[in-house]
C-alpha positions in Angstrom: 0.0 -0.1 -0.2 1.1 3.6 -0.9 2.5 5.6 2.5 -0.7 7.7 3.5 -0.7 10.6 5.4 -2.0 10.7 9.2 -4.2 13.9 9.7 -4.5 12.7 13.5 -1.6 15.0 14.2 -1.9 16.9 17.4 0.8 19.9 16.8 2.6 21.1 14.3 5.2 23.8 13.2 6.2 26.1 10.4 9.1 24.8 8.5 11.9 27.5 8.1 14.3 28.4 5.7 17.7 29.4 5.7 16.9 32.8 6.8 14.6 31.5 9.9 11.4 32.5 7.6 8.3 30.4 7.2 8.9 28.5 4.0 6.1 30.3 2.0 4.8 28.0 -0.7 2.2 30.3 -2.6 -0.4 32.9 -1.9 -3.6 33.4 -3.0 -6.7 35.7 -2.7 -7.5 34.4 0.6 -4.2 33.5 2.5 -0.6 32.3 2.1 0.5 28.3 2.2 3.3 27.2 4.2 5.2 24.3 4.3 4.7 22.5 7.9 5.7 19.4 9.8 3.6 17.4 12.0 4.5 15.7 15.3 3.2 12.2 13.0 6.7 13.2 11.7 5.0 13.9 7.8 5.8 17.0 6.1 2.4 18.9 4.7 1.1 22.3 3.3 -0.7 24.8 5.8 -2.8 27.2 4.2 -3.6 30.3 6.5 -6.8 31.9 5.8 -7.0 35.4 7.0 -10.9 36.3 8.1 -10.8 39.6 8.6 -13.1 41.5 6.6 -16.0 39.7 8.1 -18.8 42.6 9.0 -19.8 40.3 12.3 -18.4 37.7 14.7 -21.7 35.9 13.7 -20.6 35.9 10.0 -17.0 34.6 10.5 -18.3 31.6 12.7 -20.8 31.0 10.1 -17.7 30.9 7.3 -15.9 28.9 9.6 -19.0 26.2 10.2 -19.2 26.1 6.8 -15.6 25.8 5.8 -15.2 22.9 8.3 -18.5 21.6 6.9 -16.6 21.6 3.5 -13.5 20.2 4.5 -14.7 17.3 5.9 -16.2 16.5 2.9 -13.2 16.9 0.6 -11.2 15.0 3.8 -13.1 11.7 2.6 -12.1 12.3 -1.6 -9.3 10.1 -2.8 -8.4 10.8 -6.3 -5.3 10.8 -7.9 -6.1 14.4 -9.7 -7.3 16.0 -6.7 -5.3 17.0 -3.8 -5.3 15.1 -0.1 -7.2 17.6 2.1 -6.4 16.4 5.9 -8.0 19.0 8.4 -8.5 22.3 9.3 -8.4 24.0 12.5 -8.9 27.3 13.6 -5.8 29.8 15.3 -6.1 32.9 16.6 -9.7 34.7 16.2 -9.4 35.4 12.7 -7.2 32.8 10.7 -8.3 29.4 10.1 -5.4 26.7 9.2 -6.2 23.8 6.4 -3.5 21.3 5.7 -3.2 19.5 2.9 -0.7 17.0 1.3 2.1 18.6 0.0 2.8 18.5 -3.5 6.2 18.5 -5.3 5.9 20.2 -8.6 4.6 23.2 -10.2 1.5 25.3 -11.0 0.4 25.3 -14.5 0.8 29.2 -15.0 3.9 29.0 -12.9 5.6 26.4 -15.6 4.4 28.9 -18.3 6.6 31.5 -16.9 9.3 29.6 -16.0 9.3 28.2 -19.7 8.2 31.4 -21.0 6.1 29.8 -23.6 2.3 28.3 -23.3 1.5 24.9 -23.4 1.2 22.8 -27.1 -1.5 20.9 -27.8 -0.4 17.4 -26.4 0.2 19.0 -23.3 -3.1 20.4 -23.1 -5.0 17.3 -24.5 -2.9 15.5 -21.4 -3.7 17.9 -18.7 -7.5 18.6 -20.1 -7.9 14.9 -19.3 -6.5 14.4 -16.0 -8.7 17.6 -14.6 -11.8 16.2 -16.6 -11.5 13.4 -14.9 -10.8 14.7 -11.7 -13.7 17.0 -12.1 -16.0 14.6 -13.3 -15.5 12.8 -9.9 -16.4 15.5 -7.8 -19.7 16.5 -9.5 -20.8 12.8 -10.0 -20.6 12.3 -6.1 -23.3 12.9 -3.7 -24.3 15.5 -2.6 -22.5 17.3 -5.9 -18.9 18.7 -4.9 -17.7 21.6 -6.8 -14.3 23.4 -7.3 -15.0 26.4 -7.7 -12.1 28.2 -8.3 -10.6 26.0 -11.4 -7.5 28.3 -13.4 -4.1 27.4 -14.3 -2.6 28.7 -10.4 -4.6 26.3 -8.8 -3.8 23.3 -11.3 -0.2 21.6 -10.1 1.8 19.2 -12.1 3.7 16.8 -9.9 7.2 16.7 -10.9 6.1 13.1 -12.4 3.4 14.8 -14.6 0.3 13.9 -12.9 -2.1 16.5 -12.5 -3.5 17.9 -9.5 -6.4 20.4 -8.2 -5.7 22.5 -5.5 -7.1 25.1 -3.4 -10.8 24.4 -3.6 -12.9 28.1 -3.6 -14.1 26.9 -0.1 -17.2 28.7 1.0 -17.0 31.1 -1.6 -20.6 32.1 -1.1 -19.7 33.2 2.2 -16.7 35.0 1.9 -18.3 36.6 -0.8 -20.4 38.4 1.2 -17.9 38.7 3.8 -15.6 40.7 1.5 -18.0 42.0 -0.7 -15.3 44.7 -1.7 -12.5 42.3 -2.0 -13.5 40.1 -4.7 -10.2 38.0 -6.1 -9.9 39.9 -9.1 -7.7 37.3 -10.4 -10.5 34.7 -10.4 -13.3 37.1 -12.3 -11.7 36.2 -15.6 -13.1 32.8 -15.0 -16.4 33.0 -14.0 -19.4 31.8 -15.8 -21.9 34.5 -17.0 -24.4 33.4 -14.6 -22.1 34.2 -11.6 -23.0 38.3 -12.5 -26.5 38.0 -11.5 -28.7 41.2 -11.3 -29.6 40.2 -7.7 -26.2 39.8 -7.2 -26.5 36.2 -5.7 -23.5 33.7 -6.3 -24.7 30.4 -6.8 -22.0 27.9 -8.1 -22.5 24.9 -10.2 -20.8 22.2 -12.1 -21.5 24.0 -15.3 -19.7 27.2 -13.5 -16.8 24.5 -12.8 -16.7 23.8 -16.4 -16.7 27.1 -18.2 -13.7 27.7 -15.6 -12.4 25.1 -16.9 -12.5 26.5 -20.8 -11.3 29.8 -19.6 -7.9 27.5 -18.1 -7.5 25.9 -21.2 -7.6 29.0 -23.1 -4.6 30.2 -20.7 -3.4 26.9 -21.1 -2.6 28.3 -25.0 -2.3 31.9 -24.5 -0.9 32.1 -21.0 -3.7 34.9 -20.3 -7.0 33.9 -19.2 -10.0 34.8 -22.0 -10.6 39.0 -22.0 -7.4 39.5 -19.9 -7.0 43.3 -21.9 -10.2 44.2 -20.2 -10.0 45.2 -16.6 -11.9 42.4 -14.6 -14.5 44.9 -13.4 -15.4 45.1 -17.2 -15.9 41.6 -17.5 -19.3 40.7 -16.3 -20.7 43.2 -19.0 -17.7 41.7 -21.8 -18.9 38.4 -21.5 -22.5 38.9 -21.5 -22.6 41.1 -24.5 -19.8 39.5 -26.6 -18.7 36.4 -27.6 -15.7 34.6 -26.0 -12.2 35.4 -27.8 -10.8 32.4 -30.4 -8.1 30.1 -29.4 -5.2 30.8 -31.4 -4.4 30.7 -34.6 -3.0 27.1 -35.8 -5.2 25.3 -33.3 -6.9 22.2 -33.9 -10.5 22.2 -35.2 -11.3 19.6 -32.2 -9.8 21.2 -29.5 -11.8 24.8 -30.7 -14.8 22.9 -30.5 -13.8 21.1 -27.2 -13.5 24.4 -26.1 -16.5 25.8 -27.6 -18.5 23.3 -25.2 -17.0 24.6 -22.5 -18.0 28.1 -23.2 -21.6 28.0 -24.0 -23.2 31.1 -22.3 -26.4 29.2 -21.4 -25.4 26.6 -18.7 -27.9 24.2 -19.9 -26.1 24.2 -23.3 -22.5 23.9 -21.9 -20.8 20.4 -21.8 -21.4 18.7 -18.5 -17.6 16.8 -17.6 -19.3 13.6 -18.9 -19.5 14.8 -22.5 -16.1 16.5 -22.2 -14.7 13.2 -21.3 -16.1 11.5 -24.6 -15.2 14.1 -26.7 -13.0 13.4 -29.9 -10.2 16.3 -28.7 -9.4 13.6 -25.7 -9.5 10.4 -27.5 
């Protein structure tokens, strides 16, 4: 059996670098990720989510309650293309720690920057198969599990070439109401049209994951998300009034069709993951 991570640790410490600083693995909209060492003698990743900005203590408690419930669901998930969640705990008043396996590799957006070029079609096919497999697994669960934050910076490629979805948009609806002003602007480029509803309610669905995945396919080929030249606050109107941008010249007809199935404006016309897995582009 593969050696597994033990989530039943009771204490842990940050691992420090040569200068005595915490080893930062990455930073996202809602927190920073560090290396940690547990009393089970295992090295893991810990994301410190800062919850200040909640208009009330009640909202913060609510967010933490939902977040903890979601993490207990994610902890049960075992899939080769999904990061393993271990546990969450609250430290100090406004901070939540989320522990996951530590992945050795790079995100797809880092890899493009490090190579100074986008991916070719063969790589896009390989990655898309693995991402769709992970999303299909999540969307087929009962109740349905959503990622809510698919983009190249949240898709890791291990050193061995295995895709891992990381950084699920946990309790995103709650955080959206808590930080009504502090939207994670970068993510706006990956949000489906139906998420910009008139009444401001944000309801994620499997089809919003598919839209974000389609935008990530564009990003793999262009090193930028669709409509990147628009300022983020112009995106809602932009995607409601105009067609999504085409893939670069020279892209195969199959890949164009595959991308087109993901970015249908009407959610019911947009492909589900089962259909994407059967698409000729992935065969």
